[in-house]
OpenMM code with the backbone's topology and positions (N, CA, C; nanometers):
from openmm import Vec3, app, unit

residues = "MET GLU PRO ILE GLU TYR LYS TRP GLY PRO TYR LYS ILE LEU ASP HIS ALA GLY LYS GLU ARG TRP SER GLY THR LEU THR ASN GLY LYS LYS VAL SER ARG ALA ARG LEU LEU MET MET ASN PHE LEU HIS CYS LYS ASN ILE PRO ILE VAL PHE ASP VAL HIS HIS ILE ASN GLU GLU THR THR ASP ASP ARG ILE ASP ASN LEU GLN LEU MET SER ARG VAL GLU HIS ARG LYS LEU HIS MET PRO ARG ASP TYR SER LYS TYR GLY VAL SER SER SER GLY ASN PRO ALA GLU TYR GLN LYS ALA ARG LYS ASN ASP PRO ASP LYS LYS GLU PHE LEU LEU ALA LYS ARG ARG LYS TYR TYR GLN ASP HIS LEU LYS ASN ASP PRO ILE TYR ILE THR LYS ASN ARG LYS ARG ALA SER ASP TYR GLN LYS ASN LYS LYS GLY GLY SER ASN GLU ILE SER THR LEU".split()
positions = [
    Vec3(19.8014, 15.7709, -9.7966),
    Vec3(19.9055, 15.8801, -9.8087),
    Vec3(20.0337, 15.7598, -9.7894),
    Vec3(20.1128, 15.8200, -9.8611),
    Vec3(20.2303, 15.7500, -9.8151),
    Vec3(20.2951, 15.7771, -9.6891),
    Vec3(20.3859, 15.6971, -9.5962),
    Vec3(20.4327, 15.7356, -9.5106),
    Vec3(20.5618, 15.8108, -9.5035),
    Vec3(20.5742, 15.9327, -9.3955),
    Vec3(20.6858, 16.0082, -9.3998),
    Vec3(20.7934, 15.9361, -9.3429),
    Vec3(20.9316, 15.9993, -9.4323),
    Vec3(21.0386, 15.9202, -9.3908),
    Vec3(21.1466, 16.0009, -9.3909),
    Vec3(21.2707, 15.9955, -9.2912),
    Vec3(21.3559, 16.0929, -9.2839),
    Vec3(21.4486, 16.0780, -9.4131),
    Vec3(21.5071, 16.1539, -9.4517),
    Vec3(21.6204, 16.1967, -9.5781),
    Vec3(21.7342, 16.1656, -9.5002),
    Vec3(21.7827, 16.2003, -9.3535),
    Vec3(21.8881, 16.1585, -9.2828),
    Vec3(21.8443, 16.1250, -9.1287),
    Vec3(21.8977, 16.0102, -9.0995),
    Vec3(21.8628, 15.9588, -8.9661),
    Vec3(21.7645, 15.8084, -8.9571),
    Vec3(21.7264, 15.7827, -8.8561),
    Vec3(21.7472, 15.8548, -8.7405),
    Vec3(21.8721, 15.8339, -8.6521),
    Vec3(21.9057, 15.9236, -8.5873),
    Vec3(22.0476, 15.9101, -8.5211),
    Vec3(21.9950, 15.9770, -8.3523),
    Vec3(22.0776, 15.9567, -8.2562),
    Vec3(22.0436, 16.0063, -8.1246),
    Vec3(22.0992, 16.1319, -8.0765),
    Vec3(22.0177, 16.2024, -8.0255),
    Vec3(22.0974, 16.3623, -8.0269),
    Vec3(22.0520, 16.3647, -7.8329),
    Vec3(22.1038, 16.4605, -7.7854),
    Vec3(22.1020, 16.5032, -7.6620),
    Vec3(21.9612, 16.6299, -7.6408),
    Vec3(21.8547, 16.6114, -7.5855),
    Vec3(21.7889, 16.7604, -7.5843),
    Vec3(21.8127, 16.8202, -7.5118),
    Vec3(21.7593, 16.9468, -7.4935),
    Vec3(21.7894, 17.0805, -7.4055),
    Vec3(21.7943, 17.0149, -7.2317),
    Vec3(21.7133, 16.9221, -7.1858),
    Vec3(21.7559, 16.8464, -7.0730),
    Vec3(21.8263, 16.7762, -7.0354),
    Vec3(21.8931, 16.7250, -7.1341),
    Vec3(22.0149, 16.6282, -7.1523),
    Vec3(21.9977, 16.4742, -7.1904),
    Vec3(21.8502, 16.4697, -7.1975),
    Vec3(21.8288, 16.3382, -7.2268),
    Vec3(21.8280, 16.2986, -7.3511),
    Vec3(21.8447, 16.1837, -7.3978),
    Vec3(21.8677, 16.0939, -7.5462),
    Vec3(21.7110, 16.0986, -7.5801),
    Vec3(21.7396, 16.1356, -7.7442),
    Vec3(21.6394, 16.1077, -7.7958),
    Vec3(21.6812, 16.0872, -7.9405),
    Vec3(21.5973, 15.9990, -8.0197),
    Vec3(21.5675, 15.9900, -8.1564),
    Vec3(21.5471, 16.0811, -8.2378),
    Vec3(21.6345, 16.1288, -8.3329),
    Vec3(21.5829, 16.2362, -8.4321),
    Vec3(21.6399, 16.2288, -8.5635),
    Vec3(21.6023, 16.3348, -8.6479),
    Vec3(21.6571, 16.2785, -8.8132),
    Vec3(21.5915, 16.3890, -8.8611),
    Vec3(21.6371, 16.4288, -8.9925),
    Vec3(21.6045, 16.5455, -9.1163),
    Vec3(21.5031, 16.5260, -9.2037),
    Vec3(21.3753, 16.5526, -9.1898),
    Vec3(21.2968, 16.5422, -9.3381),
    Vec3(21.3328, 16.5723, -9.4623),
    Vec3(21.2880, 16.5334, -9.5814),
    Vec3(21.3255, 16.5729, -9.7186),
    Vec3(21.3112, 16.7104, -9.7155),
    Vec3(21.2559, 16.7897, -9.6703),
    Vec3(21.2242, 16.9458, -9.6610),
    Vec3(21.3232, 17.0136, -9.5647),
    Vec3(21.4241, 16.9115, -9.4976),
    Vec3(21.5141, 17.0003, -9.4158),
    Vec3(21.4556, 16.9886, -9.2608),
    Vec3(21.3682, 16.9893, -9.2831),
    Vec3(21.3214, 17.0034, -9.0766),
    Vec3(21.3515, 16.9302, -8.9966),
    Vec3(21.4152, 16.9303, -8.9013),
    Vec3(21.4602, 16.8308, -8.8071),
    Vec3(21.3234, 16.8000, -8.7178),
    Vec3(21.2890, 16.6729, -8.6997),
    Vec3(21.2176, 16.6063, -8.5972),
    Vec3(21.2371, 16.5216, -8.5264),
    Vec3(21.1820, 16.4585, -8.4182),
    Vec3(21.2228, 16.3867, -8.3137),
    Vec3(21.1322, 16.2433, -8.3798),
    Vec3(21.1768, 16.1290, -8.3522),
    Vec3(21.1362, 16.0110, -8.3735),
    Vec3(20.9865, 16.0003, -8.3477),
    Vec3(20.9473, 16.0717, -8.2071),
    Vec3(20.8434, 16.0587, -8.1704),
    Vec3(20.7228, 16.1370, -8.2334),
    Vec3(20.7910, 16.2682, -8.2837),
    Vec3(20.7085, 16.3303, -8.3568),
    Vec3(20.6494, 16.2772, -8.5055),
    Vec3(20.7587, 16.1907, -8.5747),
    Vec3(20.7599, 16.1300, -8.6928),
    Vec3(20.6338, 16.0467, -8.6848),
    Vec3(20.6450, 15.9433, -8.5640),
    Vec3(20.5525, 15.8299, -8.5506),
    Vec3(20.3887, 15.9026, -8.5465),
    Vec3(20.4137, 16.0098, -8.4389),
    Vec3(20.2862, 16.0735, -8.4431),
    Vec3(20.2336, 16.1385, -8.5808),
    Vec3(20.3062, 16.1744, -8.6885),
    Vec3(20.2523, 16.2203, -8.7775),
    Vec3(20.1907, 16.1354, -8.8836),
    Vec3(20.3103, 16.0033, -8.8977),
    Vec3(20.2452, 15.9159, -8.9675),
    Vec3(20.1136, 15.8464, -8.9246),
    Vec3(20.1320, 15.8146, -8.7766),
    Vec3(19.9893, 15.7535, -8.7255),
    Vec3(19.8681, 15.8550, -8.7407),
    Vec3(19.8880, 15.9994, -8.7389),
    Vec3(19.7466, 16.0429, -8.7993),
    Vec3(19.7576, 16.1103, -8.9156),
    Vec3(19.8365, 16.0762, -8.9901),
    Vec3(19.8466, 16.0656, -9.1777),
    Vec3(19.8463, 16.2310, -9.1852),
    Vec3(19.9224, 16.3137, -9.1324),
    Vec3(19.9671, 16.4533, -9.1794),
    Vec3(20.0866, 16.4736, -9.1898),
    Vec3(20.1396, 16.5645, -9.2634),
    Vec3(20.2523, 16.6165, -9.3294),
    Vec3(20.3292, 16.6952, -9.2062),
    Vec3(20.2351, 16.7581, -9.1058),
    Vec3(20.2867, 16.8367, -9.0028),
    Vec3(20.2312, 16.8472, -8.8955),
    Vec3(20.2988, 16.8482, -8.7701),
    Vec3(20.2053, 16.8890, -8.6534),
    Vec3(20.2499, 17.0338, -8.6201),
    Vec3(20.1549, 17.1104, -8.5929),
    Vec3(20.1876, 17.2526, -8.5570),
    Vec3(20.2568, 17.2657, -8.4203),
    Vec3(20.3439, 17.3764, -8.4096),
    Vec3(20.4177, 17.3783, -8.2955),
    Vec3(20.3614, 17.4129, -8.1761),
    Vec3(20.2169, 17.4241, -8.1760),
    Vec3(20.1610, 17.4464, -8.0647),
    Vec3(20.1236, 17.3190, -7.9902),
    Vec3(20.1654, 17.1900, -8.0545),
    Vec3(20.1670, 17.0599, -7.9913),
    Vec3(20.2787, 17.0022, -7.9663),
    Vec3(20.2856, 16.9376, -7.8685),
    Vec3(20.3837, 16.8429, -7.8365),
    Vec3(20.3654, 16.7284, -7.8262),
    Vec3(20.4375, 16.6246, -7.8337),
    Vec3(20.4451, 16.4773, -7.8488),
    Vec3(20.4931, 16.4514, -7.6783),
    Vec3(20.3909, 16.3811, -7.5821),
    Vec3(20.4477, 16.3538, -7.4598),
    Vec3(20.4695, 16.2240, -7.4816),
    Vec3(20.5636, 16.1312, -7.4140),
    Vec3(20.5915, 16.0197, -7.3609),
    Vec3(20.5271, 16.0102, -7.2272),
    Vec3(20.4197, 15.9338, -7.2148),
    Vec3(20.3531, 15.8799, -7.1175),
    Vec3(20.4484, 15.8289, -6.9839),
    Vec3(20.4847, 15.7198, -7.0369),
    Vec3(20.6037, 15.6555, -6.9372),
    Vec3(20.7352, 15.7477, -6.8959),
    Vec3(20.7482, 15.8636, -6.9745),
    Vec3(20.8663, 15.9593, -6.9149),
    Vec3(20.9915, 15.9163, -6.9844),
    Vec3(20.9933, 15.7647, -7.0544),
    Vec3(21.1173, 15.7608, -7.1088),
    Vec3(21.1182, 15.8052, -7.2505),
    Vec3(21.2180, 15.9127, -7.2770),
    Vec3(21.2085, 15.9678, -7.4322),
    Vec3(21.2521, 15.8358, -7.5589),
    Vec3(21.3148, 15.7510, -7.4879),
    Vec3(21.3735, 15.6491, -7.6144),
    Vec3(21.2800, 15.5652, -7.6361),
    Vec3(21.1398, 15.5579, -7.5665),
    Vec3(21.0620, 15.4583, -7.5785),
    Vec3(20.9336, 15.5285, -7.6719),
    Vec3(20.9587, 15.4930, -7.8066),
    Vec3(20.8698, 15.5729, -7.8893),
    Vec3(20.7511, 15.4936, -7.9709),
    Vec3(20.7058, 15.3788, -7.8652),
    Vec3(20.5872, 15.3135, -7.9220),
    Vec3(20.4597, 15.3894, -7.9343),
    Vec3(20.3790, 15.3494, -7.9951),
    Vec3(20.2579, 15.4623, -8.0512),
    Vec3(20.1786, 15.4387, -7.9329),
    Vec3(20.1728, 15.3300, -7.8449),
    Vec3(20.0743, 15.3581, -7.7444),
    Vec3(20.1414, 15.4410, -7.6247),
    Vec3(20.2666, 15.4674, -7.6327),
    Vec3(20.3343, 15.5166, -7.5276),
    Vec3(20.3408, 15.6771, -7.5506),
    Vec3(20.2909, 15.7135, -7.6732),
    Vec3(20.2693, 15.8556, -7.7130),
    Vec3(20.1298, 15.9282, -7.7166),
    Vec3(20.1506, 16.0800, -7.6613),
    Vec3(20.0106, 16.1483, -7.6370),
    Vec3(20.0592, 16.2673, -7.7155),
    Vec3(19.9706, 16.3207, -7.7926),
    Vec3(19.9727, 16.4645, -7.8635),
    Vec3(19.8940, 16.5530, -7.7564),
    Vec3(19.9703, 16.6667, -7.7083),
    Vec3(19.9098, 16.7555, -7.6124),
    Vec3(19.9648, 16.8899, -7.6535),
    Vec3(19.8712, 16.9702, -7.6058),
    Vec3(19.9164, 17.1449, -7.6491),
    Vec3(20.0227, 17.1449, -7.5858),
    Vec3(20.1327, 17.2360, -7.6074),
    Vec3(20.2328, 17.2898, -7.5679),
    Vec3(20.2137, 17.3344, -7.4155),
    Vec3(20.1082, 17.4246, -7.3814),
    Vec3(20.0878, 17.4442, -7.2504),
    Vec3(20.0654, 17.3366, -7.1822),
    Vec3(19.9789, 17.2468, -7.1994),
    Vec3(19.9608, 17.1736, -7.0992),
    Vec3(20.0678, 17.0843, -7.0664),
    Vec3(20.1319, 17.0548, -7.1945),
    Vec3(20.2566, 16.9820, -7.1963),
    Vec3(20.3572, 17.0496, -7.0814),
    Vec3(20.3902, 17.1683, -7.0837),
    Vec3(20.4597, 17.2094, -6.9841),
    Vec3(20.4202, 17.2492, -6.8428),
    Vec3(20.3226, 17.2593, -6.8350),
    Vec3(20.2183, 17.2515, -6.6839),
    Vec3(20.2404, 17.0913, -6.6384),
    Vec3(20.2244, 17.0180, -6.6946),
    Vec3(20.2417, 16.8562, -6.6844),
    Vec3(20.3865, 16.8549, -6.5904),
    Vec3(20.5056, 16.9052, -6.6933),
    Vec3(20.6209, 16.8740, -6.6696),
    Vec3(20.6861, 16.9876, -6.5299),
    Vec3(20.6708, 17.0964, -6.5696),
    Vec3(20.6650, 17.2215, -6.4616),
    Vec3(20.5519, 17.2837, -6.3809),
    Vec3(20.5164, 17.1900, -6.3329),
    Vec3(20.3906, 17.2652, -6.2408),
    Vec3(20.4162, 17.4112, -6.1735),
    Vec3(20.3466, 17.4649, -6.1899),
    Vec3(20.4057, 17.6173, -6.1029),
    Vec3(20.2988, 17.6424, -5.9581),
    Vec3(20.2770, 17.5382, -5.9030),
    Vec3(20.1980, 17.5567, -5.7695),
    Vec3(20.3008, 17.5656, -5.6783),
    Vec3(20.3387, 17.6942, -5.6240),
    Vec3(20.4243, 17.7088, -5.5550),
    Vec3(20.3566, 17.7438, -5.3895),
    Vec3(20.3200, 17.6260, -5.3027),
    Vec3(20.2583, 17.6345, -5.2010),
    Vec3(20.3245, 17.7075, -5.1132),
    Vec3(20.4394, 17.7220, -5.1009),
    Vec3(20.5305, 17.8207, -5.0201),
    Vec3(20.4691, 17.9362, -4.9936),
    Vec3(20.4069, 18.0038, -5.0900),
    Vec3(20.3390, 18.1260, -5.0771),
    Vec3(20.2003, 18.1137, -5.0634),
    Vec3(20.1419, 17.9742, -5.0110),
    Vec3(20.0096, 17.9632, -5.0237),
    Vec3(19.9090, 18.0066, -5.1150),
    Vec3(19.9427, 18.0175, -5.2196),
    Vec3(19.8546, 18.0221, -5.3437),
    Vec3(19.9278, 18.0025, -5.4650),
    Vec3(19.8645, 17.9503, -5.5593),
    Vec3(19.9343, 17.9063, -5.6963),
    Vec3(19.9571, 18.0565, -5.7728),
    Vec3(20.0960, 18.0273, -5.8574),
    Vec3(20.0882, 18.1494, -5.9568),
    Vec3(19.9997, 18.1336, -6.0809),
    Vec3(19.9706, 18.0133, -6.1146),
    Vec3(19.8979, 17.9732, -6.2447),
    Vec3(19.7284, 17.9964, -6.1967),
    Vec3(19.7051, 17.9504, -6.0561),
    Vec3(19.5561, 18.0134, -6.0331),
    Vec3(19.5078, 18.1642, -6.0308),
    Vec3(19.6188, 18.2084, -5.9325),
    Vec3(19.6155, 18.3757, -5.9022),
    Vec3(19.7366, 18.4258, -5.9082),
    Vec3(19.7877, 18.4909, -6.0522),
    Vec3(19.8981, 18.5571, -6.0462),
    Vec3(19.9261, 18.6885, -5.9679),
    Vec3(19.8260, 18.7522, -5.9599),
    Vec3(19.8366, 18.8566, -5.8695),
    Vec3(19.8796, 18.8432, -5.7153),
    Vec3(19.7812, 18.7662, -5.6758),
    Vec3(19.8010, 18.7264, -5.5459),
    Vec3(19.9352, 18.6439, -5.5086),
    Vec3(19.9958, 18.5768, -5.6140),
    Vec3(20.0961, 18.4938, -5.5985),
    Vec3(20.2180, 18.5926, -5.5916),
    Vec3(20.2213, 18.6952, -5.6603),
    Vec3(20.3229, 18.7784, -5.7016),
    Vec3(20.3015, 18.8835, -5.5531),
    Vec3(20.2265, 18.8966, -5.5122),
    Vec3(20.1975, 18.9915, -5.3728),
    Vec3(20.2581, 18.9184, -5.2531),
    Vec3(20.2379, 18.7745, -5.2635),
    Vec3(20.2954, 18.6770, -5.1416),
    Vec3(20.4381, 18.6621, -5.1752),
    Vec3(20.4843, 18.6847, -5.2872),
    Vec3(20.6178, 18.6606, -5.3371),
    Vec3(20.7109, 18.7353, -5.2709),
    Vec3(20.6379, 18.8967, -5.3081),
    Vec3(20.7206, 19.0037, -5.2855),
    Vec3(20.7561, 19.0300, -5.1202),
    Vec3(20.6278, 18.9863, -5.0491),
    Vec3(20.6211, 19.0010, -4.9141),
    Vec3(20.6927, 18.8851, -4.8392),
    Vec3(20.7579, 18.7680, -4.9038),
    Vec3(20.8287, 18.6883, -4.8645),
    Vec3(20.9813, 18.7202, -4.7551),
    Vec3(20.9412, 18.6977, -4.6283),
    Vec3(21.0915, 18.7771, -4.5618),
    Vec3(21.1940, 18.6931, -4.5739),
    Vec3(21.2027, 18.5631, -4.6271),
    Vec3(21.3270, 18.5271, -4.6421),
    Vec3(21.3946, 18.5762, -4.8097),
    Vec3(21.2984, 18.5967, -4.8930),
    Vec3(21.3267, 18.7074, -5.0200),
    Vec3(21.3824, 18.8425, -4.9747),
    Vec3(21.3346, 18.8797, -4.9015),
    Vec3(21.3833, 19.0192, -4.8761),
    Vec3(21.5073, 19.0626, -4.8043),
    Vec3(21.4991, 18.9309, -4.7176),
    Vec3(21.6262, 18.9240, -4.6473),
    Vec3(21.7579, 18.8834, -4.7533),
    Vec3(21.7364, 18.7915, -4.8462),
    Vec3(21.8031, 18.7656, -4.9416),
    Vec3(21.8748, 18.8708, -5.0272),
    Vec3(21.7643, 18.9594, -5.0772),
    Vec3(21.7831, 19.0587, -5.1619),
    Vec3(21.8787, 19.2089, -5.0860),
    Vec3(21.8589, 19.1885, -4.9787),
    Vec3(21.9140, 19.2927, -4.8745),
    Vec3(22.0491, 19.2572, -4.8713),
    Vec3(22.0735, 19.1352, -4.8362),
    Vec3(22.2403, 19.1023, -4.8216),
    Vec3(22.2929, 19.0684, -4.9558),
    Vec3(22.2253, 19.0720, -5.0666),
    Vec3(22.2580, 19.0812, -5.2086),
    Vec3(22.3182, 19.2282, -5.2105),
    Vec3(22.2546, 19.3160, -5.1821),
    Vec3(22.2719, 19.4727, -5.2002),
    Vec3(22.3760, 19.5338, -5.1304),
    Vec3(22.3877, 19.4438, -5.0101),
    Vec3(22.5036, 19.4586, -4.9080),
    Vec3(22.6213, 19.4372, -4.9850),
    Vec3(22.6255, 19.3032, -4.9902),
    Vec3(22.7603, 19.2431, -5.0585),
    Vec3(22.7944, 19.3409, -5.1695),
    Vec3(22.6881, 19.3649, -5.3008),
    Vec3(22.7050, 19.4386, -5.4126),
    Vec3(22.8172, 19.5757, -5.3654),
    Vec3(22.7564, 19.6454, -5.2472),
    Vec3(22.7736, 19.7837, -5.2017),
    Vec3(22.9500, 19.7628, -5.1304),
    Vec3(22.9568, 19.6568, -5.0832),
    Vec3(23.0869, 19.6272, -5.0222),
    Vec3(23.1946, 19.5916, -5.1463),
    Vec3(23.1502, 19.5272, -5.2213),
    Vec3(23.2568, 19.4789, -5.3217),
    Vec3(23.2563, 19.5964, -5.4245),
    Vec3(23.1546, 19.6536, -5.4666),
    Vec3(23.1827, 19.7518, -5.5739),
    Vec3(23.1891, 19.9015, -5.5706),
    Vec3(23.1053, 19.9316, -5.4683),
    Vec3(23.0518, 20.0800, -5.4563),
    Vec3(23.1370, 20.1500, -5.3469),
    Vec3(23.1696, 20.0958, -5.2458),
    Vec3(23.2328, 20.1108, -5.1151),
    Vec3(23.3566, 20.2046, -5.1444),
    Vec3(23.4260, 20.1833, -5.2503),
    Vec3(23.5645, 20.2558, -5.2630),
    Vec3(23.5623, 20.3516, -5.4346),
    Vec3(23.4264, 20.3017, -5.4623),
    Vec3(23.4128, 20.4158, -5.5697),
    Vec3(23.4098, 20.5382, -5.5821),
    Vec3(23.5040, 20.6319, -5.6198),
    Vec3(23.4949, 20.7757, -5.6138),
    Vec3(23.3970, 20.8615, -5.6684),
    Vec3(23.3278, 20.7927, -5.7551),
    Vec3(23.2124, 20.8380, -5.8564),
    Vec3(23.1203, 20.8168, -5.7461),
    Vec3(23.0757, 20.7141, -5.7265),
    Vec3(22.9610, 20.6750, -5.6134),
    Vec3(22.9525, 20.7838, -5.5112),
    Vec3(23.0809, 20.7792, -5.4062),
    Vec3(23.0953, 20.8695, -5.3041),
    Vec3(23.0656, 21.0168, -5.2985),
    Vec3(23.1096, 21.0347, -5.4526),
    Vec3(23.0949, 21.2010, -5.4950),
    Vec3(22.9566, 21.1956, -5.5027),
    Vec3(22.8623, 21.1129, -5.5889),
    Vec3(22.7226, 21.1388, -5.6113),
    Vec3(22.6536, 21.1510, -5.4717),
    Vec3(22.6440, 21.0529, -5.3776),
    Vec3(22.6378, 21.0278, -5.2665),
    Vec3(22.6191, 21.1714, -5.1569),
    Vec3(22.7246, 21.2160, -5.1729),
    Vec3(22.7743, 21.3390, -5.0936),
    Vec3(22.6990, 21.4597, -5.1581),
    Vec3(22.6855, 21.4591, -5.3265),
    Vec3(22.6161, 21.5728, -5.3458),
    Vec3(22.4763, 21.5244, -5.2995),
    Vec3(22.3938, 21.4194, -5.3295),
    Vec3(22.2753, 21.3808, -5.2960),
    Vec3(22.2458, 21.4237, -5.1457),
    Vec3(22.3104, 21.4126, -5.0384),
    Vec3(22.3126, 21.4348, -4.9079),
    Vec3(22.3157, 21.5674, -4.9021),
    Vec3(22.4082, 21.6323, -4.9565),
    Vec3(22.3729, 21.7924, -4.9583),
    Vec3(22.2426, 21.8612, -5.0042),
    Vec3(22.2438, 21.7849, -5.1087),
    Vec3(22.0641, 21.8597, -5.1737),
    Vec3(21.9556, 21.8532, -5.0557),
    Vec3(21.9858, 21.6879, -5.0087),
    Vec3(21.8723, 21.6902, -4.8904),
    Vec3(21.8864, 21.7751, -4.7860),
    Vec3(22.0116, 21.8140, -4.7632),
    Vec3(22.0015, 21.9095, -4.6394),
    Vec3(21.9315, 22.0432, -4.6631),
    Vec3(21.9879, 22.0814, -4.8016),
    Vec3(21.9540, 22.2056, -4.8148),
    Vec3(21.7976, 22.2259, -4.8505),
    Vec3(21.7181, 22.1341, -4.8792),
    Vec3(21.5793, 22.1298, -4.8996),
    Vec3(21.4998, 22.0807, -4.7660),
    Vec3(21.5524, 22.0311, -4.6820),
    Vec3(21.5195, 21.9775, -4.5555),
    Vec3(21.4752, 22.1128, -4.4983),
    Vec3(21.3541, 22.1392, -4.4051),
    Vec3(21.3320, 22.2329, -4.3209),
    Vec3(21.3913, 22.2442, -4.2038),
    Vec3(21.4641, 22.3591, -4.1953),
    Vec3(21.5132, 22.3635, -4.1016),
    Vec3(21.6742, 22.3039, -4.0671),
    Vec3(21.7041, 22.2373, -4.1526),
    Vec3(21.8353, 22.1671, -4.1721),
    Vec3(21.9636, 22.2447, -4.1775),
    Vec3(22.0661, 22.1802, -4.1694),
    Vec3(22.1987, 22.2749, -4.1856),
    Vec3(22.2567, 22.2133, -4.3183),
    Vec3(22.3445, 22.2852, -4.3706),
    Vec3(22.4263, 22.2518, -4.4827),
    Vec3(22.5509, 22.1719, -4.4650),
    Vec3(22.5630, 22.0791, -4.3561),
    Vec3(22.6507, 21.9931, -4.3294),
    Vec3(22.6731, 21.8621, -4.3934),
    Vec3(22.7612, 21.8322, -4.4368),
    Vec3(22.7531, 21.7115, -4.5185),
    Vec3(22.8130, 21.5917, -4.3948),
    Vec3(22.7334, 21.4834, -4.3837),
    Vec3(22.7607, 21.3998, -4.3029),
    Vec3(22.8205, 21.2977, -4.3827),
    Vec3(22.9461, 21.2429, -4.3281),
    Vec3(23.0369, 21.1476, -4.3870),
    Vec3(22.9592, 21.0185, -4.3873),
    Vec3(22.9867, 20.9473, -4.5143),
    Vec3(22.9205, 20.8066, -4.5606),
    Vec3(23.0077, 20.7189, -4.5079),
] * unit.nanometer
topology = app.Topology()
chain = topology.addChain("A")
for resn in residues:
    res = topology.addResidue(resn, chain)
    for name in ("N", "CA", "C"):
        topology.addAtom(name, app.Element.getBySymbol(name[0]), res)
């Protein structure tokens, strides 16, 4: 099998993380990194499915030696670079997602942060909004009407 070569390139680009990479365009118009092209030539295949990533073992994205490249599933590659072990909550999100969400929801710092965010939104946007005030007065009035033994007076907000 003949080696696969670029139609245009190689040229340096910045990837989504801001790292420099060598890249180019194949004859079919597909843009691939030099690492992926080397791996395709090494494996003697015309295409590597997108469910696989080419990992740089030494984390240096411009070092495209074949002994520095490793083919990994995209899931494993992302787990390697973005581990989701949030020990802050005492449980891993990848190990037990339900327990992680439960612990995250009950985190007092997060609750206080969200409460402060709501207070700020009220102060900045809703405090002087006539539509919001009217709605809340109507809501309070309806509540008083439906409440057992309650009066029809509207409390000021």
